[in-house]
N, C-alpha and C positions, 0 to 999 in steps of 0.2 A: 199705114194701109188705111184707107178711108172706107170702113166697112159701115154701114149702119146699123141700129139698133145696137142690141145687148147678146153676145154670145156665153153660153151657159154651159161649162163644161160638166156632165155630170155621171159622177161615182157612187159608187156605194158599199166600195173594199176597201177604203183608205183608212178612213176613222177608227172603224170599229176592230181594227187587227193594228194596233202601232207597234207592236213589237214586229211587224214584217217590213224590214225596211223595203226590200226590194218591190215589193207589193205596193209599198206608197210611192216609189219611185216612178209607177207606171204611170197615173196621173200628175203628177208631178213635172215630168218632163212635156206634156201637152199644156200646163197651167205656165209654165215658163215660156213657152212658144207663143202661147197668146200675149201674154206680157211682151215678150220683146216686139213683138207685132203690132203694138199699141193700139188694138182695139177695146173697146169695152166689153171686160169681160168679170165671170165668176165664177171660180170653181164652186160645184152646186152637189154637196155631199151628204147622201140620205143614211142616216145610222138607225136603225130599228133597236128601240130598248132588248138589253138583254136577260131582263130580270133581276139584275144585281146594278142597283143605283148607285154603288160606289163606283164599282167597276165605269160605267159609262159616262159617269162625271170624270174620270180618269182618261178616258180615252177624247173627250170632248176637250178638255185643258191641255192635253198633249197636241191635239190636232190645232186648235187654237194658237199654240206656240210655234207648231210649225210655218203655220202660213203666217205670223209678223217676222219669222224667221226668214221667211224668202221674199216676204213681202209682197203678199199675194191676195188678192181680193178674194172673197168667197162668203159661202153660205152655207151652213149647216142646218140641216131639218134634221132632228132628233124626235122617230116616231115615238110616241110616249107608251103606246101597245103595239106590240108586234100585229100587223096584220098584213093581208094582201093586197088590201088598196091603199095607195098612198093619198092621202085625202086631206089637204090642208090644214084641215079641222084637226087633224090628230097630230099636229108637228110642234117642237117648240124650236124661235129661230135662233142661232147664234151667227151671229157675224154680221148680219143685216135684219131690220127688223122686217116683220112680217108687214107691214105698210107699205115699206119700200119694194118688198119681194114683188106684190101685189102692182104697185106703177107701173114697176117695169115689165111686169106682163102684158101691159095693156100696151107698150110699143113693139116696135120691132124684135123677134127674139129668135135666137136658133140657139139648138141646144145638141150639142158633140154627145149623144149618148156611149159612154163606154159600157159595152157588155152588157146593154141593156138594163143598166141600174136603175133608172127612172121610169117607171112602169106608168101602167093608168091608176088614177084618173089625170094626175100629175104629168106627165108626158103630154097629154091631149091640151096641156095648158101654154104650151110654145107653138111661135109661128112654123119654124123650121124644124123637123125633128131628121136629126142626123143620126145613123143607127152605125157605132162606130163597133166592128168585128175584129177582135183582137186575138181570136182562138177560132179560127175555121174551120175546121174538123167537127168540136162540139158542137159549135151554134147550128152549123149547117144540117148534122145529123139530128137534134132535137127540133128544127125547125120545120125539119122534113117530117115530124111526127105528130107536133103540139103547137100552140099556139105562144112566140118566143117575142114578140114584138113586130113580128112582120104587117100586123095590121094599124099601127100605131105610129108609122114613122114615114117621111117624105122620101127619103133618102138613106140609100147602103151603101158601107163602105166597108173593106174588108182588107185584112194586113194579107190576104193570103194572093201571092204577086203571079200565081198561076192556076187561079181558078176558071178562068176560060179558056183554058188550053183543053183540047181532046184528050190528054194522059192525065187531067186530074181526074180524082174517081169522091168527088163528093156526088150528094143526091140534086137533082136540077133543084132549083131555085122555084119556093111557091108562087105563085100569081102576084103582079105587081113588084115584085123583088128583084131589082137588077143593080149585081154587085158592081160597085166599080173598086178599084184596088189600090193600097197607099202601102208605102215601105213604113215599117217598125220607127218612130221617131224617139230621138234623142236631143237635148239640148248639148249641143256644141261646144255653147259660152260654157254652161255650166262645167262641164266636161273634158279636160283639156287633159292632151297628153303627157306623161310624165317617162323620166328615164327607167328603164329597166332595172323589175327590182332585182334584190340581193340575191333573193330564193330562187330556183327553179321549182315553183309551186304553180299544178296546174286544178283548178277549182270551178265550181258551179255551186249555186245554190236552189233549192226547191224543195218539192214535197216526195218521199218517197213513194207515197201509199199513193193511188187515187179511188175514190169510190165508183164502182160499177164498171162494165166494159161496153165498148162500142162496135157495133153490126157492121162489118165493111166486106161486100160481096158475098155476105152470107157465113161468113166468119167472126165469130164473136173475138175480140184482141183487147187483151189488157191492157189501159191507159197507163198504166204507173210508171214510175221512171225504175220501180225496182225492175219491172221485167224488159224494160229496152237496155239497160243496164248488164243485163244477161252474159251478152255475146264478148262483153269488155272488160269481164272480171280479170282476167289473168293480163290484161294489157300491162300493169304497175312492174310486175316480174319481167317484162322484155325490156322497160326502162327504167332501171332501178336508179337514175343520178336526178329522174323528176319526183318531188313530193306530189300526189296524187290524194288529192283533200276533194271532200263533198260535204257542203254544209245543206245537209238534208233532216227537213221534221222527222222525228218518229220517237216513240215514245223513249222515255228514259229505261225502262226494261226491257227493249226491242234485242233480240238476240239478232238484229241483221248487220248492228254494229260491230258485232264480235266476228259474222261472218266476211263482213266488208274488210276487215282488219286483218283478218287470215289470208285476204289476196292483196295484201298489201296498199291498201286506202285506209286514209287514215278520216274519219269520222268527226266531223263535228255539228252543234246545236246552232239553226240558225237564228235563235234569240241571242244565241251569246258572241256573234260575230258579226250580225246584219242587224240589230235590234233597232235601227235608225237608218233612215234614208243615209245622211251622214256615215254611219258606221257600212252600209251595204258599197256605198261608192270606194272608202277606204279600203275594202277587202278584195274589190273588182282591182284596185289600181295597186294591190300589192300581189296581184297573180301575175305568172308570166304569161296565163293563157287562158281559157275556158277550153274544157273538156266535157262534152255532156253529148249522148244522143239524142235523138229527139222521141216521142211519145208514139204519135201512128202518120204523122205528115210526111216519113218518108215513104208509108205505104200510100197513101190518100193525093200525095203529090200535087198538094196545094199551094207552092212557093211558099209557107209559113218561114220567119225568122223572127225569135224573141226581141222583146225589149231590151231583155238583159243582155244578148249577143249586142245590137247597135250600142248600149253603154260599153260594153268591153272594147268595140272598136272605136270610141269616141275618146276610151282612153290611151289608145295604140296599144291593145291587146288583142294578140289573133287571138281566133276562135275554130276548135275543133269540133266539127257536130258532123251528123248524118246530111244525106240531098235530100230535099223536100222540093226540088227542080228550082229553087229561088237563083241560084245560079245564075241563069240565063237570064237573068234581070239584074246582073251586076257587073261592076267593070273585071276585068279577066284577072287583075291583082286585086284584091278585096279584102284582104285580110284573113279569109274561112281559107281552112283545109276542108277538104269533104270523106269523111271515113267511113266504110261500109262492112267491114268484119275488123277483127282484132290485127290482122297482117297492118291494113291499112290505115288504123289507127296508129301504130305503131310506128310508121312509116310517118305520119305527120307529126306525131310529136318528135320525133329527131329534126324532123325540118325545122320546126319549130325552134329546138335547141343550135342549130345549126347558123338559123339565116330570119333569129330574132328580128335585130333592125329592121330590114327589107319589110319583112312582113306587117310589123309594129307602125311603117311608114303608110303601106298599104292600108291598113285598119283604119288610121286615121283620116285618110283622104276617100276613102270610101263611108265615112260616117258623115263626113262634110259634104259630101256631093249629092250622096243617096237619103241618108236619114236624118238630116238637120230640121229640129221641128220647124223653123219658120218654114221652111221649103213646102213640107204638107201638109202644114193647116193653111195657106196660104191658098192652095190647091182645093184642098177641100173645102174653105168659105167662099171660094171665086172671085 
């Protein structure tokens, strides 16, 4: 691709949490797509000091090792003292010298800013500033109430495929924000389909709790996976031939793990099974399908699909989840199965068991057609 200037992929959540293989996978898919496109790119990772110098050094070392493993261009900016303002004078540079970074800023630049990771005054140093919204309900909720980057970007792209539909129940965007929509991305060269696993295991990965509630149509709604799984807790009893496993972060002494077990769920800690991107991909690869309700996008009807679901599909794994209206933008046979209550969840699970090969092929074809990283990044860059 002949694209003038340097493209920086802005992230502020990968280096500081090296044990989160799925978390790290999100910007990784973008970086691999940029690499495949052949543009001049750098993964720009911002990492604030934690107060533990030894821990920070370990995080930086692991990030550097992963960049070398995937042969990616990068610059990590280590913020020596945690501060609201992201000022170049307060950073240590890794992967690129400060001089080279400043020189590149002097030419044409594009910032793909994931989740508003790069903030003032650093964000204002880039010529083209693209806001990449991968959590439409939460971002649009807070953008309606306070400054969340709307004043500092030149373009706005959201993973909410249905945001412009009358049925979408998000706040009206602030003045000057015009959302363009895109499919979640996955590198379909890195993640290839593999044969049916030996175990009939349905899994998902995430955080069991979420701080705070979101107000939707005057009702405060719990934004946690814990709340969303409640209607489906008894599904395992209806389909005992499946292993139902949740890799959910919670404290070791949390009684929720025992409660899940009493309903037929196995709980594992993400740090034990997805502690690196490679372990994360292996975990998905070893699953027959993903099973997960969504947070509140079924209510807000944003058309959101998770990056994790895109990875499952690329591996040829079907996804059982709740509708967010995304199905309107997908092929009729997509590898997705849509549930809305316990009865439909059981039906979806049985369908996966009975028709896995066809669903697996549809999943992979959908990933290549809709979610391939190169296609979406090319469209965003223009």
